[in-house]
matplotlib code that plots the C-alpha trace (Angstrom):
import matplotlib.pyplot as plt

x = [16.4, 16.3, 18.2, 19.4, 20.0, 20.0, 19.9, 18.1, 19.2, 17.5, 16.3, 13.1, 12.6, 10.6, 8.0, 7.3, 6.1, 2.3, 0.3, 0.8, 4.6, 5.8, 6.3, 3.1, 1.9, 2.2, 6.0, 6.6, 5.0, 7.0, 10.3, 9.3, 8.6, 11.9, 13.6, 11.9, 13.0, 16.6, 16.4, 14.8, 17.4, 20.2, 18.6, 18.5, 14.7, 14.2, 16.6, 17.6, 14.9, 12.1, 10.3, 9.2, 5.5, 6.1, 7.2, 5.6, 2.0, 1.5, -1.5, -1.5, 0.5, 0.3, 1.9, 2.5, 3.4, 5.4, 7.1, 7.0, 9.6, 10.3, 12.2, 15.8, 15.6, 18.1, 16.7, 17.4, 15.1, 16.1, 14.5, 13.8, 12.6, 9.8, 8.4, 8.8, 7.2, 6.9, 4.1, 4.3, 6.9, 6.5, 8.9, 9.1, 10.7, 11.6, 12.3, 14.9, 15.3, 19.1, 19.0, 16.9, 18.0, 14.4, 12.1, 9.7, 7.6, 7.2, 5.8, 4.6, 4.2, 2.7, 3.6, 2.2, 4.7, 3.9, 6.9, 5.3, 5.7, 9.5, 12.0, 14.3, 11.4, 12.8, 11.4, 11.4, 10.9, 14.6, 15.5, 14.0, 15.8, 19.2, 19.6, 17.3, 16.0, 17.1, 14.2, 12.6, 9.6, 7.9, 8.2, 5.0, 5.4, 5.2, 1.8, -1.7, -2.7, -5.6, -7.0, -6.8, -10.5, -11.9, -14.1, -12.8, -15.1, -13.8, -13.2, -16.8, -18.7, -19.4, -21.5, -23.1, -24.1, -25.8, -24.5, -25.7, -23.4, -20.9, -19.2, -17.8, -14.4, -12.5, -13.4, -10.8, -8.2, -5.5, -2.1, 1.4, 3.1, 5.0, 5.4, 6.4, 8.4, 5.4, 1.8, 0.4, -0.2, 1.4, 0.5, 1.9, -0.3, -3.3, -2.2, -1.9, -5.6, -6.6, -4.4, -6.3, -9.6, -8.8, -9.7, -13.2, -13.6, -12.6, -15.2, -17.8, -16.8, -17.2, -13.6, -11.1, -7.4, -6.7, -9.2, -8.3, -4.7, -5.8, -5.2, -5.4, -2.3, -2.2, -1.2, -1.9, -3.0, -3.8, -4.4, -5.8, -5.3, -7.3, -5.9, -3.7, -5.3, -3.5, -2.6, -5.5, -8.2, -11.2, -11.2, -13.5, -13.0, -15.8, -15.2, -17.0, -16.4, -16.1, -15.3, -14.8, -13.0, -11.7, -8.8, -9.0, -11.3, -11.1, -12.0, -12.4, -11.9, -13.0, -11.1, -13.5, -12.8, -15.4, -15.7, -16.3, -17.5, -14.9, -13.5, -9.8, -8.6, -9.8, -7.9, -8.5, -7.0, -6.5, -6.3, -5.4, -6.2, -3.1, -2.3, -0.1, 1.8, 2.6, 2.7, 0.7, -2.4, -5.6, -9.3, -11.4, -13.1, -16.7, -18.2, -16.3, -17.2, -20.9, -20.8, -18.7, -21.2, -23.9, -21.9, -20.9, -21.7]
y = [-16.5, -12.8, -11.3, -8.2, -5.3, -2.4, -1.9, 0.9, 1.4, 3.4, 3.1, 3.6, 7.1, 8.4, 10.2, 7.0, 5.2, 4.9, 4.3, 0.6, 1.1, 0.1, 1.8, 3.0, 1.3, 4.4, 4.7, 1.1, 2.2, 5.4, 3.6, 1.1, 4.0, 5.6, 2.3, 2.1, 5.7, 4.8, 1.7, 3.4, 6.2, 3.6, 2.1, 5.5, 5.2, 8.6, 11.5, 14.2, 16.6, 14.0, 12.3, 8.7, 9.8, 12.0, 9.1, 5.9, 5.7, 3.3, 1.1, -1.4, -2.2, -5.4, -5.1, -8.1, -7.0, -9.9, -8.6, -5.4, -2.6, -0.7, 2.5, 2.7, -0.6, -0.6, -2.1, -2.5, -3.0, -5.2, -4.4, -7.1, -6.7, -9.2, -8.1, -5.3, -4.3, -1.2, 0.0, -1.8, -2.7, -4.9, -4.9, -6.9, -5.6, -7.1, -5.0, -6.8, -6.1, -6.2, -6.5, -9.7, -10.8, -11.3, -10.1, -7.5, -6.7, -7.6, -5.4, -6.1, -2.9, -2.6, 0.6, 1.8, 3.6, 6.4, 7.3, 10.7, 11.8, 11.7, 13.8, 11.0, 9.0, 5.8, 2.6, -0.1, -2.8, -2.7, -4.2, -7.5, -7.5, -6.1, -8.0, -10.8, -10.5, -13.0, -15.3, -14.1, -15.7, -13.8, -15.9, -17.0, -14.4, -11.7, -12.9, -12.5, -14.6, -13.3, -11.4, -14.4, -15.3, -11.8, -10.7, -7.5, -4.5, -2.4, 1.3, 2.1, -0.5, 1.9, 4.2, 1.4, -0.7, 1.0, -1.2, -1.0, -0.5, 1.6, 3.8, 7.4, 6.9, 10.0, 13.4, 16.0, 17.8, 15.9, 16.5, 15.6, 14.1, 11.7, 13.7, 17.2, 17.9, 17.5, 18.8, 15.4, 12.8, 9.4, 5.8, 6.4, 9.5, 7.4, 4.8, 7.6, 8.4, 4.8, 5.0, 8.2, 6.4, 3.4, 5.0, 5.8, 2.2, 1.0, 3.3, 1.8, -1.6, -0.4, -1.1, 0.8, 0.1, 2.0, -0.1, -3.5, -3.1, -5.0, -3.4, -4.2, -4.9, -4.9, -8.2, -7.3, -4.5, -4.2, -0.8, -0.3, 3.3, 5.3, 8.8, 10.6, 13.9, 17.2, 18.7, 20.6, 18.5, 17.3, 13.6, 11.3, 7.6, 5.1, 1.8, -1.5, -4.6, -7.6, -10.6, -11.7, -14.8, -15.7, -13.2, -11.5, -9.0, -7.6, -4.1, -2.5, 1.3, 3.6, 6.9, 9.5, 13.0, 15.2, 17.7, 15.1, 12.0, 10.0, 6.9, 7.6, 4.3, 1.1, -0.6, -4.1, -4.9, -7.8, -6.9, -9.2, -8.4, -8.3, -8.0, -5.0, -6.3, -9.8, -8.8, -12.0, -12.4, -12.9, -13.5, -10.5, -9.3, -10.5, -7.0, -5.9, -9.0, -8.6, -5.0, -5.8, -8.5, -5.8, -3.7, -6.4, -5.4]
z = [-4.2, -5.0, -7.9, -6.3, -8.7, -6.2, -2.5, -0.8, 2.8, 5.6, 9.2, 11.0, 12.3, 15.3, 13.1, 11.3, 14.5, 15.0, 18.2, 18.0, 18.5, 15.0, 11.6, 10.2, 7.0, 4.8, 5.4, 4.2, 1.0, 0.8, 1.3, -1.4, -3.8, -2.9, -3.7, -7.1, -7.8, -7.0, -9.1, -12.1, -12.0, -12.0, -15.1, -16.6, -17.1, -15.6, -15.6, -13.0, -14.1, -13.9, -11.0, -10.9, -11.0, -14.1, -16.2, -14.7, -13.7, -10.8, -11.5, -8.7, -5.6, -3.4, 0.0, 2.4, 5.9, 7.3, 10.4, 12.4, 12.0, 15.2, 16.0, 14.8, 13.0, 10.1, 6.9, 3.2, 0.2, -2.7, -6.1, -8.7, -12.2, -12.9, -16.3, -18.8, -22.1, -24.2, -22.0, -18.6, -16.0, -12.9, -10.0, -6.8, -3.7, -0.3, 2.8, 5.0, 8.7, 9.1, 12.9, 12.8, 9.4, 8.3, 5.6, 7.0, 4.0, 0.3, -2.5, -6.0, -8.1, -11.6, -13.5, -16.8, -19.0, -21.5, -23.7, -24.6, -21.0, -20.9, -22.8, -23.8, -25.4, -23.8, -25.1, -22.4, -25.0, -26.0, -22.6, -23.7, -27.1, -26.2, -23.0, -22.0, -18.5, -15.9, -15.0, -11.7, -10.1, -7.3, -4.1, -2.3, 0.4, -2.3, -3.7, -2.5, 0.5, 2.5, -0.5, -2.9, -2.8, -2.2, -5.1, -6.6, -6.5, -9.3, -9.6, -10.6, -8.5, -5.6, -7.8, -9.7, -6.8, -3.9, -1.1, 2.5, 5.4, 3.5, 6.1, 5.7, 7.3, 6.1, 4.6, 4.3, 2.2, 0.4, 1.9, 0.7, 3.7, 1.6, -1.6, -0.7, -3.9, -6.1, -6.3, -6.9, -4.1, -4.3, -3.2, 0.3, 0.7, -0.1, 2.4, 4.9, 4.3, 5.2, 8.3, 9.4, 8.8, 11.0, 14.4, 12.9, 11.8, 15.3, 16.7, 14.5, 15.8, 19.3, 20.1, 22.3, 22.0, 25.2, 27.3, 25.9, 24.7, 21.6, 18.2, 14.6, 12.5, 8.7, 7.0, 3.4, 1.2, -2.5, -4.1, -7.6, -8.7, -11.2, -10.5, -8.0, -7.0, -6.6, -3.2, -1.7, -3.4, -1.3, -0.8, 1.0, 1.9, 2.1, 3.7, 3.6, 5.8, 3.5, 5.7, 9.4, 10.7, 14.2, 14.3, 10.9, 9.2, 5.7, 4.4, 1.1, 0.9, -1.9, -2.4, -3.9, -5.4, -3.6, -6.5, -9.2, -7.3, -9.3, -7.6, -7.5, -6.1, -4.3, -1.6, -0.1, 3.3, 5.6, 9.3, 12.3, 15.9, 18.2, 21.9, 22.0, 25.1, 23.9, 20.2, 19.5, 17.5, 19.5, 18.7, 17.8, 21.1, 21.4, 21.6, 18.5, 16.6, 17.2, 16.1, 13.0, 12.0, 11.8, 9.3, 6.8, 3.3]

ax = plt.figure().add_subplot(projection="3d")
ax.plot(x, y, z, "-o")
ax.set_aspect("equal")
plt.show()
């Protein structure tokens, strides 16, 4: 059972809907970040003149997409403190669909904290000593599932290992669709880059959503961040297909700073094929499967 400390409430807006008819993956992440921001401000871990990103460095985020969110759906996000030390904080969030009374998504975020970056020099370690944290165990639906046995290709592996079949899936200028107040991109902006790359990956797989009415829906994402670039930076995304099963395929994406060739982040994703009329999972189309097999890394 969740130990609810703060509720973030909102609803799905028109601009958040993608071509599959549900809320795009990047907006799930942005709402989760907004919920964290609200929670941290309530805890007085950041003040009015600071931003979440200026005090806490997001290191990893695991997202489990459990149910679709459609237009005008009211939802709330519960925030739960899992772990805290003088340099690290872990929070677990659940997005609840209030219309269906069901959990739509779960998030596990790991933040690194640097006391020198904030004016009040807050020491998070005192939370443990002054007031013991209630015991909270992340539920199964908030942990890795499809990515559990996927070997991690770390932030430098792309440059070290010249793998075949790596695809150039995005190349452009970093924009701040989800972080307009700041010059630095955030995790939702990075998710947005992956979203823009998906049509290119479908093309590589020889698949047409329009012709088949079959699309791909995200089940799970894990991001490991090294650095968030500034607005206007050149970014390229390279993608590698890791695994294929009857209905599911798994990608790894590398975000690269064009000017330095630095790997900025790595994202692993689990995608399932879905009939967009019935909203039910279906086997990967034969033509698509054959093409995907040829680009496995």
